[in-house]
mmJSON file of the N, C-alpha and C atoms, coordinates in Angstrom:
{"data_MODEL":{"atom_site":{
"group_PDB":["ATOM","ATOM","ATOM","ATOM","ATOM","ATOM","ATOM","ATOM","ATOM","ATOM","ATOM","ATOM","ATOM","ATOM","ATOM","ATOM","ATOM","ATOM","ATOM","ATOM","ATOM","ATOM","ATOM","ATOM","ATOM","ATOM","ATOM","ATOM","ATOM","ATOM","ATOM","ATOM","ATOM","ATOM","ATOM","ATOM","ATOM","ATOM","ATOM","ATOM","ATOM","ATOM","ATOM","ATOM","ATOM","ATOM","ATOM","ATOM","ATOM","ATOM","ATOM","ATOM","ATOM","ATOM","ATOM","ATOM","ATOM","ATOM","ATOM","ATOM","ATOM","ATOM","ATOM","ATOM","ATOM","ATOM","ATOM","ATOM","ATOM","ATOM","ATOM","ATOM","ATOM","ATOM","ATOM","ATOM","ATOM","ATOM","ATOM","ATOM","ATOM","ATOM","ATOM","ATOM","ATOM","ATOM","ATOM","ATOM","ATOM","ATOM","ATOM","ATOM","ATOM","ATOM","ATOM","ATOM","ATOM","ATOM","ATOM","ATOM","ATOM","ATOM","ATOM","ATOM","ATOM","ATOM","ATOM","ATOM","ATOM","ATOM","ATOM","ATOM","ATOM","ATOM","ATOM","ATOM","ATOM","ATOM","ATOM","ATOM","ATOM","ATOM","ATOM","ATOM","ATOM","ATOM","ATOM","ATOM","ATOM","ATOM","ATOM","ATOM","ATOM","ATOM","ATOM","ATOM","ATOM","ATOM","ATOM","ATOM","ATOM","ATOM","ATOM","ATOM","ATOM","ATOM","ATOM","ATOM","ATOM","ATOM","ATOM","ATOM","ATOM","ATOM","ATOM","ATOM","ATOM","ATOM","ATOM","ATOM","ATOM","ATOM","ATOM","ATOM","ATOM","ATOM","ATOM","ATOM","ATOM","ATOM","ATOM","ATOM","ATOM","ATOM","ATOM","ATOM","ATOM","ATOM","ATOM","ATOM","ATOM","ATOM","ATOM","ATOM","ATOM","ATOM","ATOM","ATOM","ATOM","ATOM","ATOM","ATOM","ATOM","ATOM","ATOM","ATOM","ATOM","ATOM","ATOM","ATOM","ATOM","ATOM","ATOM","ATOM","ATOM","ATOM","ATOM","ATOM","ATOM","ATOM","ATOM","ATOM","ATOM"],
"id":[1,2,3,4,5,6,7,8,9,10,11,12,13,14,15,16,17,18,19,20,21,22,23,24,25,26,27,28,29,30,31,32,33,34,35,36,37,38,39,40,41,42,43,44,45,46,47,48,49,50,51,52,53,54,55,56,57,58,59,60,61,62,63,64,65,66,67,68,69,70,71,72,73,74,75,76,77,78,79,80,81,82,83,84,85,86,87,88,89,90,91,92,93,94,95,96,97,98,99,100,101,102,103,104,105,106,107,108,109,110,111,112,113,114,115,116,117,118,119,120,121,122,123,124,125,126,127,128,129,130,131,132,133,134,135,136,137,138,139,140,141,142,143,144,145,146,147,148,149,150,151,152,153,154,155,156,157,158,159,160,161,162,163,164,165,166,167,168,169,170,171,172,173,174,175,176,177,178,179,180,181,182,183,184,185,186,187,188,189,190,191,192,193,194,195,196,197,198,199,200,201,202,203,204,205,206,207,208,209,210,211,212,213],
"type_symbol":["N","C","C","N","C","C","N","C","C","N","C","C","N","C","C","N","C","C","N","C","C","N","C","C","N","C","C","N","C","C","N","C","C","N","C","C","N","C","C","N","C","C","N","C","C","N","C","C","N","C","C","N","C","C","N","C","C","N","C","C","N","C","C","N","C","C","N","C","C","N","C","C","N","C","C","N","C","C","N","C","C","N","C","C","N","C","C","N","C","C","N","C","C","N","C","C","N","C","C","N","C","C","N","C","C","N","C","C","N","C","C","N","C","C","N","C","C","N","C","C","N","C","C","N","C","C","N","C","C","N","C","C","N","C","C","N","C","C","N","C","C","N","C","C","N","C","C","N","C","C","N","C","C","N","C","C","N","C","C","N","C","C","N","C","C","N","C","C","N","C","C","N","C","C","N","C","C","N","C","C","N","C","C","N","C","C","N","C","C","N","C","C","N","C","C","N","C","C","N","C","C","N","C","C","N","C","C","N","C","C","N","C","C"],
"label_atom_id":["N","CA","C","N","CA","C","N","CA","C","N","CA","C","N","CA","C","N","CA","C","N","CA","C","N","CA","C","N","CA","C","N","CA","C","N","CA","C","N","CA","C","N","CA","C","N","CA","C","N","CA","C","N","CA","C","N","CA","C","N","CA","C","N","CA","C","N","CA","C","N","CA","C","N","CA","C","N","CA","C","N","CA","C","N","CA","C","N","CA","C","N","CA","C","N","CA","C","N","CA","C","N","CA","C","N","CA","C","N","CA","C","N","CA","C","N","CA","C","N","CA","C","N","CA","C","N","CA","C","N","CA","C","N","CA","C","N","CA","C","N","CA","C","N","CA","C","N","CA","C","N","CA","C","N","CA","C","N","CA","C","N","CA","C","N","CA","C","N","CA","C","N","CA","C","N","CA","C","N","CA","C","N","CA","C","N","CA","C","N","CA","C","N","CA","C","N","CA","C","N","CA","C","N","CA","C","N","CA","C","N","CA","C","N","CA","C","N","CA","C","N","CA","C","N","CA","C","N","CA","C","N","CA","C","N","CA","C","N","CA","C","N","CA","C","N","CA","C"],
"label_alt_id":[null,null,null,null,null,null,null,null,null,null,null,null,null,null,null,null,null,null,null,null,null,null,null,null,null,null,null,null,null,null,null,null,null,null,null,null,null,null,null,null,null,null,null,null,null,null,null,null,null,null,null,null,null,null,null,null,null,null,null,null,null,null,null,null,null,null,null,null,null,null,null,null,null,null,null,null,null,null,null,null,null,null,null,null,null,null,null,null,null,null,null,null,null,null,null,null,null,null,null,null,null,null,null,null,null,null,null,null,null,null,null,null,null,null,null,null,null,null,null,null,null,null,null,null,null,null,null,null,null,null,null,null,null,null,null,null,null,null,null,null,null,null,null,null,null,null,null,null,null,null,null,null,null,null,null,null,null,null,null,null,null,null,null,null,null,null,null,null,null,null,null,null,null,null,null,null,null,null,null,null,null,null,null,null,null,null,null,null,null,null,null,null,null,null,null,null,null,null,null,null,null,null,null,null,null,null,null,null,null,null,null,null,null],
"label_comp_id":["MET","MET","MET","GLN","GLN","GLN","LEU","LEU","LEU","GLY","GLY","GLY","THR","THR","THR","ARG","ARG","ARG","TRP","TRP","TRP","ALA","ALA","ALA","THR","THR","THR","GLY","GLY","GLY","GLN","GLN","GLN","THR","THR","THR","PRO","PRO","PRO","PRO","PRO","PRO","PRO","PRO","PRO","SER","SER","SER","VAL","VAL","VAL","PRO","PRO","PRO","ALA","ALA","ALA","GLU","GLU","GLU","LEU","LEU","LEU","HIS","HIS","HIS","ALA","ALA","ALA","ALA","ALA","ALA","ILE","ILE","ILE","ALA","ALA","ALA","GLN","GLN","GLN","VAL","VAL","VAL","GLU","GLU","GLU","SER","SER","SER","ARG","ARG","ARG","GLY","GLY","GLY","LEU","LEU","LEU","GLN","GLN","GLN","GLY","GLY","GLY","HIS","HIS","HIS","TRP","TRP","TRP","THR","THR","THR","LEU","LEU","LEU","THR","THR","THR","TRP","TRP","TRP","LEU","LEU","LEU","GLU","GLU","GLU","GLY","GLY","GLY","ARG","ARG","ARG","ALA","ALA","ALA","ILE","ILE","ILE","ALA","ALA","ALA","GLU","GLU","GLU","LEU","LEU","LEU","ASP","ASP","ASP","ALA","ALA","ALA","GLY","GLY","GLY","TRP","TRP","TRP","GLU","GLU","GLU","VAL","VAL","VAL","LEU","LEU","LEU","GLN","GLN","GLN","THR","THR","THR","ALA","ALA","ALA","SER","SER","SER","GLY","GLY","GLY","GLU","GLU","GLU","ILE","ILE","ILE","ILE","ILE","ILE","ALA","ALA","ALA","ARG","ARG","ARG","PRO","PRO","PRO","PHE","PHE","PHE","GLU","GLU","GLU","ASP","ASP","ASP"],
"label_asym_id":["A","A","A","A","A","A","A","A","A","A","A","A","A","A","A","A","A","A","A","A","A","A","A","A","A","A","A","A","A","A","A","A","A","A","A","A","A","A","A","A","A","A","A","A","A","A","A","A","A","A","A","A","A","A","A","A","A","A","A","A","A","A","A","A","A","A","A","A","A","A","A","A","A","A","A","A","A","A","A","A","A","A","A","A","A","A","A","A","A","A","A","A","A","A","A","A","A","A","A","A","A","A","A","A","A","A","A","A","A","A","A","A","A","A","A","A","A","A","A","A","A","A","A","A","A","A","A","A","A","A","A","A","A","A","A","A","A","A","A","A","A","A","A","A","A","A","A","A","A","A","A","A","A","A","A","A","A","A","A","A","A","A","A","A","A","A","A","A","A","A","A","A","A","A","A","A","A","A","A","A","A","A","A","A","A","A","A","A","A","A","A","A","A","A","A","A","A","A","A","A","A","A","A","A","A","A","A","A","A","A","A","A","A"],
"label_entity_id":["1","1","1","1","1","1","1","1","1","1","1","1","1","1","1","1","1","1","1","1","1","1","1","1","1","1","1","1","1","1","1","1","1","1","1","1","1","1","1","1","1","1","1","1","1","1","1","1","1","1","1","1","1","1","1","1","1","1","1","1","1","1","1","1","1","1","1","1","1","1","1","1","1","1","1","1","1","1","1","1","1","1","1","1","1","1","1","1","1","1","1","1","1","1","1","1","1","1","1","1","1","1","1","1","1","1","1","1","1","1","1","1","1","1","1","1","1","1","1","1","1","1","1","1","1","1","1","1","1","1","1","1","1","1","1","1","1","1","1","1","1","1","1","1","1","1","1","1","1","1","1","1","1","1","1","1","1","1","1","1","1","1","1","1","1","1","1","1","1","1","1","1","1","1","1","1","1","1","1","1","1","1","1","1","1","1","1","1","1","1","1","1","1","1","1","1","1","1","1","1","1","1","1","1","1","1","1","1","1","1","1","1","1"],
"label_seq_id":[1,1,1,2,2,2,3,3,3,4,4,4,5,5,5,6,6,6,7,7,7,8,8,8,9,9,9,10,10,10,11,11,11,12,12,12,13,13,13,14,14,14,15,15,15,16,16,16,17,17,17,18,18,18,19,19,19,20,20,20,21,21,21,22,22,22,23,23,23,24,24,24,25,25,25,26,26,26,27,27,27,28,28,28,29,29,29,30,30,30,31,31,31,32,32,32,33,33,33,34,34,34,35,35,35,36,36,36,37,37,37,38,38,38,39,39,39,40,40,40,41,41,41,42,42,42,43,43,43,44,44,44,45,45,45,46,46,46,47,47,47,48,48,48,49,49,49,50,50,50,51,51,51,52,52,52,53,53,53,54,54,54,55,55,55,56,56,56,57,57,57,58,58,58,59,59,59,60,60,60,61,61,61,62,62,62,63,63,63,64,64,64,65,65,65,66,66,66,67,67,67,68,68,68,69,69,69,70,70,70,71,71,71],
"pdbx_PDB_ins_code":[null,null,null,null,null,null,null,null,null,null,null,null,null,null,null,null,null,null,null,null,null,null,null,null,null,null,null,null,null,null,null,null,null,null,null,null,null,null,null,null,null,null,null,null,null,null,null,null,null,null,null,null,null,null,null,null,null,null,null,null,null,null,null,null,null,null,null,null,null,null,null,null,null,null,null,null,null,null,null,null,null,null,null,null,null,null,null,null,null,null,null,null,null,null,null,null,null,null,null,null,null,null,null,null,null,null,null,null,null,null,null,null,null,null,null,null,null,null,null,null,null,null,null,null,null,null,null,null,null,null,null,null,null,null,null,null,null,null,null,null,null,null,null,null,null,null,null,null,null,null,null,null,null,null,null,null,null,null,null,null,null,null,null,null,null,null,null,null,null,null,null,null,null,null,null,null,null,null,null,null,null,null,null,null,null,null,null,null,null,null,null,null,null,null,null,null,null,null,null,null,null,null,null,null,null,null,null,null,null,null,null,null,null],
"Cartn_x":[47.605,48.533,47.87,48.206,47.635,48.769,48.754,49.793,49.693,50.698,50.746,51.217,52.51,52.953,54.539,55.016,56.416,57.034,58.34,59.152,60.722,61.431,62.824,63.661,64.788,65.592,66.094,66.296,66.603,65.404,64.282,63.031,62.406,61.601,60.834,59.739,59.642,58.653,57.251,56.391,54.996,54.234,53.289,52.446,51.827,51.632,51.155,52.071,53.367,54.38,54.342,54.114,53.96,55.334,55.155,56.241,57.29,56.677,57.579,58.695,58.428,59.491,60.514,60.257,61.089,62.565,62.903,64.266,65.039,64.307,64.948,65.206,64.262,64.443,65.674,65.832,66.895,68.155,68.146,69.351,69.759,68.813,69.227,69.787,69.102,69.548,71.053,71.424,72.657,73.834,73.443,74.463,74.845,74.187,74.536,73.671,72.738,72.013,71.076,70.853,69.985,68.865,67.721,66.709,65.326,64.367,62.991,62.386,61.705,61.001,59.589,59.035,57.698,57.027,55.965,55.319,54.249,54.109,52.993,52.554,51.357,50.801,50.512,50.829,50.709,50.168,48.914,48.267,48.212,47.926,47.856,49.085,50.164,51.53,52.256,52.945,53.662,55.018,55.306,56.648,57.104,58.387,58.929,60.017,60.018,61.055,61.846,63.122,63.929,64.449,64.307,64.656,66.17,66.97,68.367,68.617,67.572,67.765,67.413,66.753,66.566,65.103,64.711,63.258,63.301,62.378,62.047,60.68,60.416,59.11,58.851,57.647,57.194,56.617,57.125,56.769,55.341,54.853,53.554,53.635,54.868,55.048,55.449,55.583,55.821,57.207,58.084,59.476,59.736,60.66,61.06,62.31,62.289,63.396,63.879,65.178,65.761,66.765,66.574,67.433,67.409,68.564,68.568,67.524,67.11,66.158,66.584,65.847,66.171,65.916,66.941,66.77,65.892],
"Cartn_y":[-62.28,-62.739,-62.627,-63.623,-63.653,-63.702,-62.874,-62.754,-63.896,-64.505,-65.554,-65.13,-65.505,-65.11,-64.69,-64.418,-63.942,-64.657,-64.946,-65.526,-65.326,-65.372,-65.123,-66.328,-66.072,-67.215,-67.828,-69.194,-70.071,-70.537,-69.92,-70.435,-71.577,-72.441,-73.428,-72.683,-72.956,-72.408,-72.591,-71.624,-71.736,-72.874,-73.36,-74.547,-74.144,-72.808,-72.566,-72.615,-72.793,-72.996,-74.52,-74.757,-76.127,-76.931,-78.195,-78.991,-79.166,-79.121,-79.333,-78.192,-77.056,-75.926,-76.079,-76.828,-76.822,-77.038,-78.094,-78.513,-77.399,-76.816,-75.727,-74.514,-74.216,-73.088,-73.251,-74.588,-74.887,-74.859,-75.151,-75.116,-73.707,-72.746,-71.31,-70.806,-71.173,-70.675,-71.191,-72.319,-72.915,-72.052,-71.159,-70.244,-69.116,-69.178,-68.166,-66.838,-66.825,-65.595,-65.359,-64.132,-63.721,-62.825,-62.738,-61.859,-62.468,-62.101,-62.632,-63.232,-64.313,-64.815,-64.314,-64.228,-63.847,-64.862,-65.533,-66.497,-65.716,-65.855,-65.436,-66.577,-66.331,-67.301,-66.58,-67.235,-66.752,-67.91,-67.68,-68.719,-70.112,-69.964,-71.2,-71.831,-71.199,-71.91,-70.964,-71.612,-70.873,-70.398,-69.176,-68.522,-67.964,-68.471,-67.96,-66.978,-65.81,-64.813,-64.376,-64.487,-64.039,-62.635,-61.729,-60.259,-60.082,-61.151,-61.203,-61.432,-61.604,-61.65,-63.094,-63.999,-65.254,-65.679,-66.586,-67.082,-68.497,-69.192,-70.555,-70.701,-71.383,-71.522,-72.865,-73.225,-74.424,-74.01,-74.749,-74.434,-75.017,-74.748,-75.37,-76.819,-77.329,-78.791,-79.547,-78.669,-79.243,-79.228,-78.661,-78.658,-77.558,-77.75,-76.799,-76.101,-74.795,-74.047,-73.044,-73.022,-72.017,-71.201,-69.901,-69.004,-67.667,-66.868,-65.484,-64.794,-63.726,-62.895,-62.526,-62.567,-62.177,-60.696,-59.958,-58.497,-58.268],
"Cartn_z":[229.265,230.198,231.635,232.413,233.768,234.76,235.749,236.711,237.652,238.03,238.951,240.356,240.701,241.934,241.838,243.013,243.082,244.336,244.038,245.271,245.07,246.041,246.064,245.734,245.06,244.749,246.079,245.92,247.152,247.845,247.656,248.28,247.396,248.061,247.293,246.505,245.223,244.424,244.979,244.955,245.575,244.835,245.482,244.8,243.421,243.183,241.865,240.669,241.03,239.962,239.505,238.228,237.809,238.05,238.564,238.933,237.82,236.494,235.37,235.283,235.87,235.834,236.944,237.97,239.165,238.965,238.104,237.902,237.086,236.143,235.325,236.242,237.055,237.959,238.942,239.417,240.214,239.462,238.209,237.426,237.207,236.94,236.845,238.091,239.183,240.543,240.957,240.334,240.612,240.157,239.155,238.616,239.595,240.815,241.78,241.688,240.851,240.586,241.774,242.029,243.143,242.596,243.262,242.808,243.148,242.392,242.6,241.209,241.315,240.298,240.199,238.993,238.856,237.927,238.341,237.446,236.774,235.506,234.698,233.764,233.18,232.338,230.988,229.803,228.565,227.725,227.114,226.411,227.053,228.433,229.268,229.639,229.255,229.671,230.621,231.625,232.665,232.255,232.687,232.366,233.751,234.146,235.272,234.911,235.308,234.999,236.226,236.12,237.2,236.826,237.772,237.491,237.282,237.402,237.076,235.628,234.816,233.385,232.823,233.492,232.942,232.974,232.105,232.013,231.942,232.501,232.357,231.909,230.79,230.197,229.621,229.378,228.792,227.406,226.33,225.007,224.822,223.653,223.281,223.069,222.726,222.681,223.969,225.041,226.322,226.817,225.948,226.129,227.261,228.231,229.235,228.802,228.742,228.297,229.343,229.662,230.553,229.689,229.655,228.861,229.397,228.95,229.201,228.523,228.995,228.233,226.861,225.951,224.56,224.412,223.75,223.517,222.393],
"occupancy":[1.0,1.0,1.0,1.0,1.0,1.0,1.0,1.0,1.0,1.0,1.0,1.0,1.0,1.0,1.0,1.0,1.0,1.0,1.0,1.0,1.0,1.0,1.0,1.0,1.0,1.0,1.0,1.0,1.0,1.0,1.0,1.0,1.0,1.0,1.0,1.0,1.0,1.0,1.0,1.0,1.0,1.0,1.0,1.0,1.0,1.0,1.0,1.0,1.0,1.0,1.0,1.0,1.0,1.0,1.0,1.0,1.0,1.0,1.0,1.0,1.0,1.0,1.0,1.0,1.0,1.0,1.0,1.0,1.0,1.0,1.0,1.0,1.0,1.0,1.0,1.0,1.0,1.0,1.0,1.0,1.0,1.0,1.0,1.0,1.0,1.0,1.0,1.0,1.0,1.0,1.0,1.0,1.0,1.0,1.0,1.0,1.0,1.0,1.0,1.0,1.0,1.0,1.0,1.0,1.0,1.0,1.0,1.0,1.0,1.0,1.0,1.0,1.0,1.0,1.0,1.0,1.0,1.0,1.0,1.0,1.0,1.0,1.0,1.0,1.0,1.0,1.0,1.0,1.0,1.0,1.0,1.0,1.0,1.0,1.0,1.0,1.0,1.0,1.0,1.0,1.0,1.0,1.0,1.0,1.0,1.0,1.0,1.0,1.0,1.0,1.0,1.0,1.0,1.0,1.0,1.0,1.0,1.0,1.0,1.0,1.0,1.0,1.0,1.0,1.0,1.0,1.0,1.0,1.0,1.0,1.0,1.0,1.0,1.0,1.0,1.0,1.0,1.0,1.0,1.0,1.0,1.0,1.0,1.0,1.0,1.0,1.0,1.0,1.0,1.0,1.0,1.0,1.0,1.0,1.0,1.0,1.0,1.0,1.0,1.0,1.0,1.0,1.0,1.0,1.0,1.0,1.0,1.0,1.0,1.0,1.0,1.0,1.0],
"B_iso_or_equiv":[0.0,0.0,0.0,0.0,0.0,0.0,0.0,0.0,0.0,0.0,0.0,0.0,0.0,0.0,0.0,0.0,0.0,0.0,0.0,0.0,0.0,0.0,0.0,0.0,0.0,0.0,0.0,0.0,0.0,0.0,0.0,0.0,0.0,0.0,0.0,0.0,0.0,0.0,0.0,0.0,0.0,0.0,0.0,0.0,0.0,0.0,0.0,0.0,0.0,0.0,0.0,0.0,0.0,0.0,0.0,0.0,0.0,0.0,0.0,0.0,0.0,0.0,0.0,0.0,0.0,0.0,0.0,0.0,0.0,0.0,0.0,0.0,0.0,0.0,0.0,0.0,0.0,0.0,0.0,0.0,0.0,0.0,0.0,0.0,0.0,0.0,0.0,0.0,0.0,0.0,0.0,0.0,0.0,0.0,0.0,0.0,0.0,0.0,0.0,0.0,0.0,0.0,0.0,0.0,0.0,0.0,0.0,0.0,0.0,0.0,0.0,0.0,0.0,0.0,0.0,0.0,0.0,0.0,0.0,0.0,0.0,0.0,0.0,0.0,0.0,0.0,0.0,0.0,0.0,0.0,0.0,0.0,0.0,0.0,0.0,0.0,0.0,0.0,0.0,0.0,0.0,0.0,0.0,0.0,0.0,0.0,0.0,0.0,0.0,0.0,0.0,0.0,0.0,0.0,0.0,0.0,0.0,0.0,0.0,0.0,0.0,0.0,0.0,0.0,0.0,0.0,0.0,0.0,0.0,0.0,0.0,0.0,0.0,0.0,0.0,0.0,0.0,0.0,0.0,0.0,0.0,0.0,0.0,0.0,0.0,0.0,0.0,0.0,0.0,0.0,0.0,0.0,0.0,0.0,0.0,0.0,0.0,0.0,0.0,0.0,0.0,0.0,0.0,0.0,0.0,0.0,0.0,0.0,0.0,0.0,0.0,0.0,0.0],
"pdbx_formal_charge":[null,null,null,null,null,null,null,null,null,null,null,null,null,null,null,null,null,null,null,null,null,null,null,null,null,null,null,null,null,null,null,null,null,null,null,null,null,null,null,null,null,null,null,null,null,null,null,null,null,null,null,null,null,null,null,null,null,null,null,null,null,null,null,null,null,null,null,null,null,null,null,null,null,null,null,null,null,null,null,null,null,null,null,null,null,null,null,null,null,null,null,null,null,null,null,null,null,null,null,null,null,null,null,null,null,null,null,null,null,null,null,null,null,null,null,null,null,null,null,null,null,null,null,null,null,null,null,null,null,null,null,null,null,null,null,null,null,null,null,null,null,null,null,null,null,null,null,null,null,null,null,null,null,null,null,null,null,null,null,null,null,null,null,null,null,null,null,null,null,null,null,null,null,null,null,null,null,null,null,null,null,null,null,null,null,null,null,null,null,null,null,null,null,null,null,null,null,null,null,null,null,null,null,null,null,null,null,null,null,null,null,null,null],
"auth_seq_id":[1,1,1,2,2,2,3,3,3,4,4,4,5,5,5,6,6,6,7,7,7,8,8,8,9,9,9,10,10,10,11,11,11,12,12,12,13,13,13,14,14,14,15,15,15,16,16,16,17,17,17,18,18,18,19,19,19,20,20,20,21,21,21,22,22,22,23,23,23,24,24,24,25,25,25,26,26,26,27,27,27,28,28,28,29,29,29,30,30,30,31,31,31,32,32,32,33,33,33,34,34,34,35,35,35,36,36,36,37,37,37,38,38,38,39,39,39,40,40,40,41,41,41,42,42,42,43,43,43,44,44,44,45,45,45,46,46,46,47,47,47,48,48,48,49,49,49,50,50,50,51,51,51,52,52,52,53,53,53,54,54,54,55,55,55,56,56,56,57,57,57,58,58,58,59,59,59,60,60,60,61,61,61,62,62,62,63,63,63,64,64,64,65,65,65,66,66,66,67,67,67,68,68,68,69,69,69,70,70,70,71,71,71],
"auth_comp_id":["MET","MET","MET","GLN","GLN","GLN","LEU","LEU","LEU","GLY","GLY","GLY","THR","THR","THR","ARG","ARG","ARG","TRP","TRP","TRP","ALA","ALA","ALA","THR","THR","THR","GLY","GLY","GLY","GLN","GLN","GLN","THR","THR","THR","PRO","PRO","PRO","PRO","PRO","PRO","PRO","PRO","PRO","SER","SER","SER","VAL","VAL","VAL","PRO","PRO","PRO","ALA","ALA","ALA","GLU","GLU","GLU","LEU","LEU","LEU","HIS","HIS","HIS","ALA","ALA","ALA","ALA","ALA","ALA","ILE","ILE","ILE","ALA","ALA","ALA","GLN","GLN","GLN","VAL","VAL","VAL","GLU","GLU","GLU","SER","SER","SER","ARG","ARG","ARG","GLY","GLY","GLY","LEU","LEU","LEU","GLN","GLN","GLN","GLY","GLY","GLY","HIS","HIS","HIS","TRP","TRP","TRP","THR","THR","THR","LEU","LEU","LEU","THR","THR","THR","TRP","TRP","TRP","LEU","LEU","LEU","GLU","GLU","GLU","GLY","GLY","GLY","ARG","ARG","ARG","ALA","ALA","ALA","ILE","ILE","ILE","ALA","ALA","ALA","GLU","GLU","GLU","LEU","LEU","LEU","ASP","ASP","ASP","ALA","ALA","ALA","GLY","GLY","GLY","TRP","TRP","TRP","GLU","GLU","GLU","VAL","VAL","VAL","LEU","LEU","LEU","GLN","GLN","GLN","THR","THR","THR","ALA","ALA","ALA","SER","SER","SER","GLY","GLY","GLY","GLU","GLU","GLU","ILE","ILE","ILE","ILE","ILE","ILE","ALA","ALA","ALA","ARG","ARG","ARG","PRO","PRO","PRO","PHE","PHE","PHE","GLU","GLU","GLU","ASP","ASP","ASP"],
"auth_asym_id":["A","A","A","A","A","A","A","A","A","A","A","A","A","A","A","A","A","A","A","A","A","A","A","A","A","A","A","A","A","A","A","A","A","A","A","A","A","A","A","A","A","A","A","A","A","A","A","A","A","A","A","A","A","A","A","A","A","A","A","A","A","A","A","A","A","A","A","A","A","A","A","A","A","A","A","A","A","A","A","A","A","A","A","A","A","A","A","A","A","A","A","A","A","A","A","A","A","A","A","A","A","A","A","A","A","A","A","A","A","A","A","A","A","A","A","A","A","A","A","A","A","A","A","A","A","A","A","A","A","A","A","A","A","A","A","A","A","A","A","A","A","A","A","A","A","A","A","A","A","A","A","A","A","A","A","A","A","A","A","A","A","A","A","A","A","A","A","A","A","A","A","A","A","A","A","A","A","A","A","A","A","A","A","A","A","A","A","A","A","A","A","A","A","A","A","A","A","A","A","A","A","A","A","A","A","A","A","A","A","A","A","A","A"],
"auth_atom_id":["N","CA","C","N","CA","C","N","CA","C","N","CA","C","N","CA","C","N","CA","C","N","CA","C","N","CA","C","N","CA","C","N","CA","C","N","CA","C","N","CA","C","N","CA","C","N","CA","C","N","CA","C","N","CA","C","N","CA","C","N","CA","C","N","CA","C","N","CA","C","N","CA","C","N","CA","C","N","CA","C","N","CA","C","N","CA","C","N","CA","C","N","CA","C","N","CA","C","N","CA","C","N","CA","C","N","CA","C","N","CA","C","N","CA","C","N","CA","C","N","CA","C","N","CA","C","N","CA","C","N","CA","C","N","CA","C","N","CA","C","N","CA","C","N","CA","C","N","CA","C","N","CA","C","N","CA","C","N","CA","C","N","CA","C","N","CA","C","N","CA","C","N","CA","C","N","CA","C","N","CA","C","N","CA","C","N","CA","C","N","CA","C","N","CA","C","N","CA","C","N","CA","C","N","CA","C","N","CA","C","N","CA","C","N","CA","C","N","CA","C","N","CA","C","N","CA","C","N","CA","C","N","CA","C","N","CA","C","N","CA","C","N","CA","C","N","CA","C"],
"pdbx_PDB_model_num":[1,1,1,1,1,1,1,1,1,1,1,1,1,1,1,1,1,1,1,1,1,1,1,1,1,1,1,1,1,1,1,1,1,1,1,1,1,1,1,1,1,1,1,1,1,1,1,1,1,1,1,1,1,1,1,1,1,1,1,1,1,1,1,1,1,1,1,1,1,1,1,1,1,1,1,1,1,1,1,1,1,1,1,1,1,1,1,1,1,1,1,1,1,1,1,1,1,1,1,1,1,1,1,1,1,1,1,1,1,1,1,1,1,1,1,1,1,1,1,1,1,1,1,1,1,1,1,1,1,1,1,1,1,1,1,1,1,1,1,1,1,1,1,1,1,1,1,1,1,1,1,1,1,1,1,1,1,1,1,1,1,1,1,1,1,1,1,1,1,1,1,1,1,1,1,1,1,1,1,1,1,1,1,1,1,1,1,1,1,1,1,1,1,1,1,1,1,1,1,1,1,1,1,1,1,1,1,1,1,1,1,1,1]
}}}
């Protein structure tokens, strides 16, 4: 895993966040959630995790998924 960057909700994602994730990140933020996002990379794919309990990720097939953290 490679650590990426961190930013607050409501801010424009940094340039290191893949553009493919931006719409899903905005969708999660539209729920009124507050906190900070952390961008990491796993097996070459970006994962944005919101400390309020959500993640936005790109699957191996290229699908973008926004979901609450799984227990």
